[in-house]
C-alpha positions as CSV (number, residue, x, y, z in Angstrom):
1,M,66.9,36.2,95.9
2,F,70.1,37.0,97.7
3,C,73.4,38.5,96.4
4,Q,76.2,35.9,96.6
5,S,78.8,38.6,97.2
6,C,77.3,40.5,100.2
7,G,74.2,38.5,101.2
8,A,71.8,41.3,100.6
9,K,68.1,40.4,99.9
10,L,67.2,41.5,96.4
11,D,64.2,41.6,94.2
12,D,63.8,38.5,91.9
13,G,65.2,39.2,88.5
14,A,67.6,42.0,89.5
15,S,70.7,42.3,87.3
16,F,73.0,44.0,89.8
17,C,73.2,44.1,93.6
18,G,72.1,47.5,94.8
19,Y,74.3,47.2,97.9
20,C,77.7,46.0,96.6
21,G,77.2,46.4,92.8
22,A,77.9,42.7,92.0
23,D,76.8,41.4,88.6
24,L,74.0,39.0,89.5
25,Q,73.7,37.5,86.0
26,S,77.2,36.1,86.1
27,Q,76.5,34.4,89.5
28,S,75.3,30.8,89.6
29,A,71.7,30.0,90.0
30,D,72.3,28.2,93.3
31,P,69.9,29.8,95.7
32,A,72.1,28.8,98.7
33,G,74.8,31.1,97.4
34,G,77.7,28.7,97.8
35,P,79.9,27.6,100.7
36,G,79.8,29.8,103.8
37,F,76.8,31.8,102.7
38,T,74.3,32.8,105.3
39,P,71.6,35.1,104.0
40,N,70.1,35.6,107.5
41,C,72.9,37.8,108.8
42,G,74.3,39.3,105.6
43,W,77.8,38.0,106.0
44,Q,79.3,35.7,103.4
45,Y,81.9,34.2,105.7
46,A,82.3,34.2,109.4
47,P,84.3,37.4,110.3
48,E,87.1,37.4,112.8
49,I,85.7,39.3,115.8
50,N,88.0,40.2,118.7
51,D,86.1,40.0,122.0
52,Y,88.9,41.8,124.1
53,L,88.2,39.4,127.0
54,T,91.9,38.8,127.9
55,L,92.7,42.5,127.7
56,N,89.7,43.5,129.8
57,I,90.6,40.9,132.5
58,L,94.2,42.2,132.6
59,V,93.3,45.9,132.9
60,T,90.7,45.1,135.5
61,L,93.3,43.3,137.7
62,L,96.1,45.8,137.1
63,C,94.5,49.2,136.8
64,C,92.3,49.2,139.9
65,S,89.2,50.3,138.1
66,P,86.7,47.6,138.8
67,W,83.5,49.2,137.5
68,T,84.6,49.8,133.9
69,G,86.7,46.7,133.9
70,I,83.9,44.4,135.0
71,A,81.6,46.1,132.4
72,G,84.3,45.4,129.8
73,I,84.5,41.8,130.8
74,V,80.7,41.4,130.5
75,F,80.6,42.9,127.0
76,S,83.5,40.8,126.0
77,A,81.7,37.7,127.1
78,L,78.5,38.8,125.3
79,A,80.6,39.4,122.1
80,G,82.1,35.9,122.4
81,S,78.8,34.2,122.9
82,A,77.1,36.1,120.1
83,N,80.0,35.2,117.8
84,D,79.6,31.5,118.7
85,R,75.9,31.6,117.9
86,G,76.7,33.2,114.5
87,E,75.1,36.6,115.4
88,Y,78.0,38.5,113.9
89,M,76.4,41.9,113.9
90,K,75.6,41.7,117.6
91,A,79.1,40.3,118.3
92,S,80.6,43.3,116.4
93,G,78.6,45.8,118.5
94,Y,79.4,44.1,121.8
95,S,83.1,43.9,120.7
96,R,83.1,47.6,120.0
97,I,81.7,48.5,123.4
98,A,84.2,46.1,125.1
99,K,87.1,47.9,123.3
100,I,85.9,51.3,124.4
101,L,85.6,50.1,128.0
102,F,89.1,48.6,127.8
103,W,90.5,52.0,126.9
104,I,88.4,53.8,129.5
105,T,89.8,51.4,132.1
106,V,93.4,52.0,130.9
107,A,92.8,55.8,131.1
108,F,91.5,55.5,134.7
109,G,94.6,53.4,135.6
110,I,96.9,56.0,134.1
111,G,95.1,58.8,135.9
112,Q,95.3,57.0,139.2
113,A,99.1,56.4,138.7
114,I,99.6,60.0,137.9
115,T,97.6,61.1,141.0
116,V,99.6,58.8,143.3
117,M,102.9,60.0,141.9
118,F,101.8,63.6,142.3
119,V,100.8,63.1,146.0
120,F,104.0,61.2,146.8
121,G,106.0,63.9,145.0
122,I,104.4,66.6,147.1
123,A,104.9,64.6,150.3
124,S,108.6,64.0,149.4
125,V,109.2,67.7,148.7
126,A,107.5,68.6,152.0
127,A,109.6,66.1,153.9
128,L,112.8,67.5,152.3
129,L,111.8,71.0,153.2
130,G,110.9,70.0,156.8
131,I,107.3,70.9,156.5
132,N,105.1,68.7,158.8
């Protein structure tokens, strides 16, 4: 028996869901659980999962950090394909990693920009002071 609210597998004859607290006696006797119900994954409806693919491609091209950017693109693609197969828990995990890699790539890009500005700033000051 499955809870129609959260999709959790329950003992037959249970009155309340031990996971979400739903009243099982007021639910219909339809074992399929209604439209959009998939007891295999525990999700009642397909969630919206952002794969961060576009963002990871952009920061890879613009922030000059290919290693973390490419890894972000790979995890974005994994999230998208897992979402298409209906494996929402896997897609959510891959999406979380893709998001983390996106922010790491952005941080590397900002760090590189600050380093370049610092070096050029020192070179400009040295040129103004006549230091060779």
